[in-house]
N, C-alpha and C positions, 0 to 999 in steps of 0.2 A: 657363570665366569669361573674360567679356570686360570689360576696366577702361575705365570713362570718368571719368578723373581719379583711379582709384587707391584710391577709400574703399571698402574691404570691409565697412564697417560699414552701409551702405546696398546692398541687393540688389534687382534686378528679375527675377522668373521669366517666362521667355518659352517658351510652348507654343502654337505658332501653331494647330496642327491638333489638339485645338480647344479646350482647356481654358481658355488665356488670352481666347480669343475669346468663349466661351459667358460666363464669368465678366464680362468687359467688359460685353457685351450685358445680361446679367441687372440689372448695376447701373445701366443707364440708368432703371430703373424701380423697383428695390427699395433698401433702404440696405444689407443686410447679406446675407452668405452664409456658413453654417457648413461646416466639414468634417464629413462624415458620418463617425461612429464605428461601430464593430462593434456597440454596442448601440443598438437603433433607438428613436427616440421619434416621437411623431405630428409629421408636417412634410410637406413638398414634397421628394421625393428626385429629384435629377438626376444623372446619370452614366453611365458605361460601363465595361466591362471588355474589353479588347482590341478596341475599338470598337464594340461592340454594346451596347445599353441594358442595364444591370445588371437582373436578375430581381428584379421586385418594386417596381421604380423607377418613378417617374411619367414622367419623359421622360430621353432620352438626352443626350448630351454634344453639343448640337447647337444653335448659335446660330439657325439657321432654324427648328428646331422650338420654341425658346424664343419667338421673335416670332410664331409662329403661335398659339401659346396663351397669348399675354402677358394677355389679359383674365382668363383662368382663374386663371392664377398670380398676378396682381396681387389678384383677388378674395380667394383663399385667404390669401395674406400680409396683407392689409388687416385678416382676420378674425382674425389672431392666429398663423398657422401660420409656422412658421420654414422656411427654405429650406437643404437640405443639399445637398452636392456630393461625390462622389469619383469619380476617374478613375484609370485604370491608371498613369499616369506623373506627370501634372501635380500633384495633391494629395501624391503621395509626395515628389516634389522640394521641393514647398513646405515640408512638414513638417520635412524633412531640415536645411533652413538654420538657420544659427547668427546671421545678422546682426541688427543691433538693429532695423532697420527693413526692411521686405520689401513690395514692390509687384508688381503683375502686369502684364506688358507684353503688347502685341499690336500686330499691323499697324493694327488698327483704332482705336487711340489712341497711336500712335506718338509724336508731336510732343508730346503731353501728359504721356507718360511721360519724354521728353527733359528736362522741367522738375522732375522730382520733388527733386531734390538738386543740388548743384552738381557733386558727384561720386558715382559709384556703379558697381556693377558688375553687368553682365549675365549672368544663368544662363540659358542654353539648355538646355530639358530633355532635349533629344534622344528616343531610345526606349529601351526595355529591350534591345533588338537592338544598340544604338549610335547612331552619328552621324546626326542628322537635319538635310537641308540646309535644310529650312523655317525651323527654329529658328535657326539660323546667321544667314541671311538676315533674319528678322525682328528680330534683334539689330541688323543692319546698318541697318534701316530706321530703328530708333530712333536709332541712331548718326548719320545723316544731319542729325540737327538739333543737333549738337555739333560742336565742335572740338578739344577736348582728348582726343584718341584715342591709344592704344596700337597696337602693330601688328596685335594681333587684330582690334580694334575698326576700325583703318582697311581691313582686308580685307575685313571684312563689309560695312563701309560702300561699298566699291568694288564688290562683288557686288551691293548692293542699289540702286545707281545705274544698273545696266543693267536689261535686261529680266527683272527677277527672277520676275515672276509665271508666265512660262512655265516656269521653272526648277521652281518650287513644284508648278505644275499636273502636272509629269511627274515628281515625285519618288515615292519608294518608299511614303511615308506618304500622299499623295494617291491613289496607286493603289489602296492599301489601302480607303479611302473611297469610291471609285468602285466598288470590288466589293462593298461593303456598302450602296450605295443612296444614300451622302451626297455625291454630286458637288457639289451646289448648296451645300454647307457650305465647300466649297473656295474657289469665288469669292466667297463672302460674306467670308471670312476675309481675303480679299486686298484688302478696300475701305481704302485708306490714309486713316487721319484721319477716320472717320467720327464718332468719339465724342471729346469732350474731358474724359472722366472717368477715373479710374485707382482700381482697387481696392487697398487696403492691407490686409496681413494682420497681425492682433493674434494672437500666438502663443498667450498665455496663454488668451484665449476662443475660441481656434481658429475665427476668423471673419475674413471679408474684407470690409471696409466700404469705402463709396464716398468718394471724395476728389474734391473739385474742385480742379483745378491752375490 
């Protein structure tokens, strides 16, 4: 956990490669995304397990794939189909949080995320195997737009003020995506401040809704 002002009632989940980036991209053209449950209902299913598209799902956890299929997704969504997402780590961390307000942060919307509250906590998702440098750096990119930083946020910010893209491109997570054929996703996820929207998680409804900041 990385504090921006010390308010633990507001949290921002940061999973750069790729949950946060996929969600943020989706919310540029849909209003809401539901967390997929074990019991399936009719809808559009997006997600991965260990990086690979889940069996029976429509699309993988890939912002590039989402954009390539935007028209089809939007058409089905406008006909009334819900969008569901499930990932190995991002959705798991999201559902585990106890904060009163929960947002989704990425490099794609870093500056917008920095404005969600006067103070909040950044939650880097990391991986099931442990520390993930890209999520720590992602928190630092968000922290670049704030001044009220604790030492962990300051260290992340200092790292993000250097050539952080090269570090992420050569990270363990990025190498895994390259091996799976998702190299273009890595470069897309590094586009800083491409979007000015932020996803907000509504725990009771298990959905992420679009917020304009």
